[in-house]
C-alpha positions in Angstrom: 15.7 3.5 0.1 14.3 6.9 -0.6 12.2 6.7 2.4 12.7 6.7 6.5 11.1 3.3 7.6 10.9 4.7 11.1 8.3 7.3 10.0 5.9 4.5 8.6 3.5 2.3 10.3 1.8 -1.2 9.2 -1.9 -0.9 7.8 -2.1 -4.2 6.7 0.0 -7.2 6.5 -0.6 -10.3 3.9 0.0 -13.9 4.2 2.5 -13.6 1.6 4.7 -11.0 3.4 3.5 -8.1 1.6 3.0 -4.5 3.6 0.8 -1.8 3.4 2.4 1.4 4.8 1.3 4.5 6.2 3.2 7.7 6.9 2.6 8.6 10.6 2.2 12.4 9.8 1.0 12.7 6.0 -1.2 9.6 5.8 0.5 8.6 2.4 0.2 5.2 1.6 3.1 2.7 0.2 3.0 -0.9 -0.4 6.1 -3.0 0.1 5.6 -6.1 -2.2 8.5 -8.5 -2.8 6.7 -11.6 -3.3 5.2 -10.4 -6.7 4.6 -8.4 -9.5 1.3 -6.5 -9.0 -0.7 -4.3 -11.9 -2.3 -1.6 -9.7 0.7 -0.5 -8.1 3.3 2.0 -9.3 6.9 1.4 -8.4 8.0 4.3 -5.8 10.5 6.5 -7.7 14.0 5.6 -6.8 13.4 2.1 -5.9 13.6 -1.0 -7.8 10.8 -3.5 -8.9 9.5 -5.8 -5.9 10.2 -3.3 -3.5 7.9 0.0 -2.6 5.0 1.0 -4.5 2.7 3.7 -4.5 -1.1 2.8 -5.0 -2.4 5.7 -7.7 -6.1 4.7 -6.6 -5.4 5.3 -2.8 -2.6 7.4 -1.9 -3.8 8.2 1.6 -5.0 6.3 4.4 -8.6 7.7 4.1 -8.8 6.7 0.2 -7.4 3.2 1.4 -9.5 2.8 3.6 -12.6 3.8 1.5 -11.3 1.5 -1.3 -10.9 -1.7 1.0 -14.4 -1.1 2.5 -15.9 -0.9 -1.3 -13.9 -4.0 -2.2 -15.6 -5.7 1.1 -18.8 -4.5 0.6 -18.9 -5.8 -2.9 -17.7 -9.1 -2.0 -20.3 -9.4 0.7 -23.0 -8.2 -1.3 -21.9 -9.6 -4.9 
């Protein structure tokens, strides 16, 4: 694995076991998604499919929170 797992914490855990991770120093966001193929993510360099991914639209914690808040507001306010 091309990352040091201890350097990351968990931002979110899905029911299917997918994890959204953040780097404790840089704020980089990664997704561990062994459960299914996802279109909005790109495989982290050096990793096989169904493991670690980057979120191009939310590369760090700030962007991830803003994206999630926007999705929540859209769902609530339709």
